[in-house]
C-alpha positions as CSV (number, residue, x, y, z in Angstrom):
1,M,-51.1,-30.8,60.9
2,P,-52.7,-28.0,59.7
3,R,-54.2,-27.9,56.2
4,R,-53.2,-25.2,53.6
5,S,-55.5,-22.7,52.7
6,I,-56.3,-22.1,49.3
7,D,-57.4,-19.0,47.7
8,R,-60.5,-19.8,45.4
9,S,-61.5,-16.2,44.8
10,A,-62.0,-15.3,41.3
11,P,-59.3,-13.4,39.4
12,K,-60.0,-9.8,38.4
13,A,-61.0,-9.5,34.4
14,G,-58.0,-9.4,32.5
15,T,-55.6,-11.0,34.8
16,V,-53.3,-13.6,33.4
17,I,-52.8,-16.7,35.3
18,D,-49.7,-18.6,35.6
19,I,-50.8,-22.2,34.9
20,K,-47.7,-23.5,36.7
21,T,-48.3,-21.5,40.0
22,G,-51.6,-20.6,39.6
23,Q,-50.9,-17.0,40.7
24,A,-51.5,-14.0,38.5
25,A,-48.7,-13.4,36.3
26,E,-46.7,-10.5,35.5
27,K,-48.4,-8.4,33.0
28,P,-45.9,-8.8,29.8
29,A,-44.1,-5.4,28.4
30,L,-45.6,-4.1,25.3
31,P,-43.5,-4.0,22.2
32,I,-42.1,-0.7,21.8
33,L,-44.2,-0.1,18.5
34,C,-47.3,-0.7,20.4
35,E,-46.6,1.8,23.0
36,R,-45.2,4.4,20.5
37,I,-48.7,4.1,18.5
38,R,-50.7,4.9,21.7
39,F,-48.4,7.9,22.9
40,Y,-48.4,9.6,19.4
41,R,-52.0,9.0,19.0
42,E,-52.8,10.5,22.6
43,K,-50.2,13.4,21.9
44,A,-52.0,14.0,18.7
45,G,-55.4,14.1,20.1
46,L,-56.7,11.5,18.2
47,E,-59.6,8.7,19.1
48,Q,-58.8,5.4,17.9
49,K,-61.4,5.4,15.6
50,A,-60.0,8.7,14.1
51,L,-56.6,7.1,13.7
52,A,-58.1,4.0,12.0
53,G,-60.0,6.1,9.6
54,R,-56.9,8.0,8.4
55,I,-55.1,4.8,7.8
56,G,-58.1,2.8,6.2
57,V,-58.2,0.1,9.0
58,T,-60.9,-0.7,11.7
59,S,-60.6,0.8,15.1
60,N,-60.3,-2.6,16.6
61,A,-57.3,-3.1,14.6
62,V,-55.8,0.1,16.4
63,S,-56.9,-1.1,19.8
64,N,-55.1,-4.6,19.2
65,W,-51.8,-2.8,18.2
66,E,-51.8,-0.7,21.3
67,N,-52.6,-3.5,23.5
68,G,-50.2,-5.8,22.1
69,R,-52.3,-8.3,20.6
70,G,-51.4,-7.6,17.3
71,R,-49.0,-5.9,15.0
72,P,-49.6,-3.4,12.0
73,D,-48.7,-4.7,8.6
74,I,-45.4,-3.3,7.6
75,N,-46.8,-1.8,4.6
76,L,-48.9,0.4,6.8
77,L,-46.0,2.0,8.7
78,P,-45.5,4.8,6.5
79,D,-49.3,5.6,6.5
80,I,-49.2,5.5,10.5
81,C,-46.4,7.9,10.5
82,S,-48.3,10.4,8.1
83,A,-51.4,10.2,10.2
84,L,-49.6,10.7,13.4
85,G,-47.2,13.6,12.1
86,I,-44.0,11.7,12.9
87,T,-41.2,9.8,11.2
88,M,-40.3,6.5,11.0
89,Y,-37.3,7.1,13.5
90,E,-39.6,8.5,16.0
91,L,-42.2,5.6,15.9
92,F,-39.4,3.0,16.3
93,A,-37.7,5.6,19.2
94,M,-34.5,5.6,17.1
95,P,-32.2,8.7,16.8
96,A,-32.9,10.2,13.2
97,P,-29.2,10.8,11.2
98,S,-30.0,14.6,10.9
99,S,-30.0,15.0,14.5
100,C,-26.3,14.1,14.8
101,Y,-25.5,17.0,12.3
102,T,-24.6,20.5,13.4
103,R,-26.8,23.3,12.0
104,E,-23.9,24.1,9.5
105,E,-23.6,20.5,8.5
106,Q,-27.3,20.2,7.7
107,A,-27.3,23.4,5.8
108,F,-24.5,22.1,3.8
109,L,-26.5,18.8,3.0
110,D,-29.5,20.9,2.3
111,R,-27.5,23.3,-0.4
112,Y,-25.8,19.9,-1.7
113,K,-29.3,18.2,-2.3
114,S,-30.4,21.5,-4.4
115,L,-27.4,20.8,-7.1
116,S,-27.4,19.3,-10.2
117,S,-26.1,15.7,-10.6
118,G,-23.1,17.5,-12.6
119,H,-22.2,20.1,-9.9
120,R,-22.6,17.4,-7.2
121,L,-20.0,15.2,-9.2
122,A,-17.7,18.5,-9.0
123,V,-18.3,18.7,-5.5
124,D,-17.7,15.0,-4.6
125,R,-14.2,15.3,-6.5
126,V,-13.2,18.6,-4.5
127,V,-14.1,16.5,-1.3
128,D,-11.9,13.5,-2.2
129,T,-9.1,15.8,-2.9
130,L,-9.4,17.4,0.2
131,L,-9.7,13.9,2.1
132,Q,-6.5,12.9,0.3
133,V,-4.5,16.1,1.1
134,Q,-5.8,15.6,4.8
135,E,-4.8,11.8,5.0
136,A,-1.2,12.6,3.4
137,E,-0.9,15.4,6.4
138,S,-2.0,13.1,9.0
139,C,0.6,10.3,8.2
140,P,4.1,10.9,9.3
141,R,6.9,11.7,6.9
142,I,9.2,8.6,6.6
143,R,12.8,8.5,5.3
144,K,14.5,5.6,3.8
145,L,18.1,4.9,5.0
146,T,20.6,2.2,4.4
147,F,21.1,-0.3,7.9
148,Y,24.5,-1.8,7.7
149,E,24.1,-5.1,10.0
150,K,27.8,-5.0,10.6
151,S,28.7,-3.2,13.6
152,L,31.2,-0.2,14.1
153,A,34.1,-2.6,15.5
154,A,34.8,-5.2,12.9
155,G,35.1,-4.8,9.4
156,F,34.2,-4.7,5.7
157,G,37.7,-5.3,4.5
158,D,37.8,-3.8,1.0
159,P,35.9,-0.3,1.4
160,T,34.9,-0.5,-2.3
161,E,32.3,-3.4,-1.2
162,F,30.9,-0.9,1.5
163,D,27.8,0.3,-0.4
164,G,26.5,-3.2,-1.5
165,E,26.2,-4.7,1.9
166,G,23.1,-2.6,3.3
167,A,19.5,-3.0,3.8
168,P,16.6,-0.5,3.7
169,I,15.5,0.9,6.9
170,F,12.4,3.0,7.1
171,L,12.4,6.0,10.0
172,Y,10.2,8.7,10.9
173,A,11.7,11.9,9.9
174,S,13.4,14.3,12.4
175,R,16.1,16.8,12.1
176,E,18.9,14.2,12.8
177,V,17.1,11.5,10.7
178,D,17.0,14.0,7.8
179,R,20.7,14.8,7.9
180,A,21.7,11.0,7.9
181,D,22.0,8.5,5.1
182,C,22.8,5.3,6.9
183,V,22.5,3.5,10.4
184,F,25.2,1.5,12.3
185,T,25.3,-0.3,15.6
186,V,27.8,0.5,17.9
187,N,30.0,-2.4,19.7
188,G,32.1,-1.7,22.6
189,D,32.4,1.0,25.3
190,S,35.3,3.1,23.9
191,M,33.0,5.8,23.0
192,E,30.9,5.9,26.4
193,P,29.4,7.9,27.9
194,R,27.8,9.2,24.8
195,Y,27.6,6.3,22.7
196,H,26.8,2.8,24.3
197,N,27.3,-0.5,23.1
198,G,24.4,-1.7,21.0
199,D,23.2,1.7,20.1
200,L,22.0,2.6,16.7
201,V,24.0,5.7,15.3
202,L,22.9,8.0,12.5
203,I,25.5,8.8,9.9
204,S,25.8,11.3,7.2
205,R,28.1,10.0,4.4
206,I,30.7,12.0,3.7
207,P,32.8,11.6,0.0
208,D,36.0,13.2,1.2
209,A,37.6,13.3,4.7
210,P,38.5,17.0,4.8
211,D,34.9,17.7,5.2
212,L,34.6,16.0,8.6
213,Q,36.1,18.8,11.2
214,H,38.8,17.9,13.9
215,G,36.6,17.4,17.3
216,E,33.6,15.6,15.3
217,V,32.5,12.2,15.6
218,G,33.1,9.9,12.4
219,A,32.6,6.3,11.5
220,F,35.9,5.0,9.8
221,I,37.2,1.9,8.1
222,V,40.8,1.2,8.7
223,G,42.3,-1.6,7.0
224,N,40.0,-4.8,7.9
225,E,38.2,-2.8,10.9
226,T,35.6,-0.2,11.7
227,Y,35.3,2.5,13.9
228,I,33.2,5.3,15.6
229,K,35.9,7.7,16.9
230,V,36.5,11.6,17.1
231,Y,38.7,12.8,14.5
232,G,41.8,14.2,15.9
233,Q,44.7,16.0,14.6
234,D,46.7,13.1,13.7
235,C,44.8,10.3,15.3
236,L,41.3,8.7,16.2
237,E,40.7,9.3,19.6
238,S,37.9,7.7,22.0
239,L,35.5,9.5,24.5
240,N,36.4,6.7,27.1
241,P,39.6,7.5,28.7
242,A,40.4,4.0,29.2
243,Y,41.3,3.9,25.4
244,A,44.3,5.2,24.0
245,P,44.0,7.3,20.7
246,L,44.5,5.3,17.3
247,R,47.8,6.3,15.5
248,F,48.3,5.2,11.9
249,H,51.3,4.7,9.6
250,E,51.5,6.7,6.5
251,A,51.3,3.9,4.6
252,E,47.8,2.8,6.2
253,S,44.7,3.8,4.3
254,V,41.8,5.5,6.4
255,Y,38.6,5.6,4.9
256,L,35.7,7.8,6.2
257,I,32.3,6.4,6.0
258,G,30.7,9.7,7.3
259,R,29.7,12.0,10.3
260,V,27.9,10.7,13.0
261,T,24.8,12.8,13.6
262,G,23.3,11.1,16.7
263,V,21.9,8.2,18.5
264,L,19.1,6.4,16.7
265,D,15.7,6.2,19.1
266,P,14.4,2.9,18.3
267,A,10.9,4.5,18.5
268,R,11.7,6.4,15.3
269,I,11.7,3.0,13.3
270,A,8.5,3.3,11.0
271,S,5.9,0.6,11.6
272,P,5.2,-1.7,8.6
273,E,1.7,-0.2,8.2
274,D,2.8,3.4,8.0
275,V,5.4,2.5,5.8
276,D,2.9,0.9,3.4
277,K,0.4,3.8,3.7
278,Y,3.1,6.3,3.0
279,R,4.1,4.4,-0.3
280,L,0.4,4.7,-1.3
281,L,0.5,8.5,-0.7
282,H,3.7,9.1,-1.8
283,P,4.3,6.8,-5.2
284,G,7.9,6.7,-6.4
285,E,9.5,8.4,-3.5
286,F,11.2,5.1,-2.4
């Protein structure tokens, strides 16, 4: 069996030997601070001795920093930056905050710094006001309507009890939402194809029946039943031809809830977060 040869040649000066393998170890990377000191010293055309003299340390200390054998005391960092003519951000290879500003923004900051404390306070208040206006403009307008859980199919009984049975519902404003006062759920298919079972419909309250024109769709209470129907000449009509018109005796009381202004898109129901934000920006509105 051949004997394994061993390289007994002396390593080059400065070579670091891995005690586990006996081979030359990779040279560890220098800390960024050490690299930057050497980089900016050479860029400034300074010898290590000259830089050391400006900082008040020995040239051996600077050599140790640049070779990673030591780190400068934190209290010396401002002096090192001053001697090299750089900022602390440059020394640590970090982006300076001012580099994120446009020329106009930097000019504004420079003018702001030249103001007296009282004038700075005035600027701060103007900025606060503008931010509040901007936030209010970015928040969608919200309307508070009344949602009646009882669907337009089975009734309230006494219409005088109608107003006390609703719950608040908050909707993002739109032309149809702005015209409405309350929301109902459709039950059944008598008004298809325009209104489907389970649809949420927007209703504008009308105090008197004559305000609803013939041919318009309304919500009605008749006896102990509620309906969404077309207001006919002498009856309430369905859009679905499978349903006959509803006709009533003179003694029967027909109560008009209001005009149906459209079908509510569920996406118009405002999120609780937006409702809370709107309340803060518009206190007392609802």
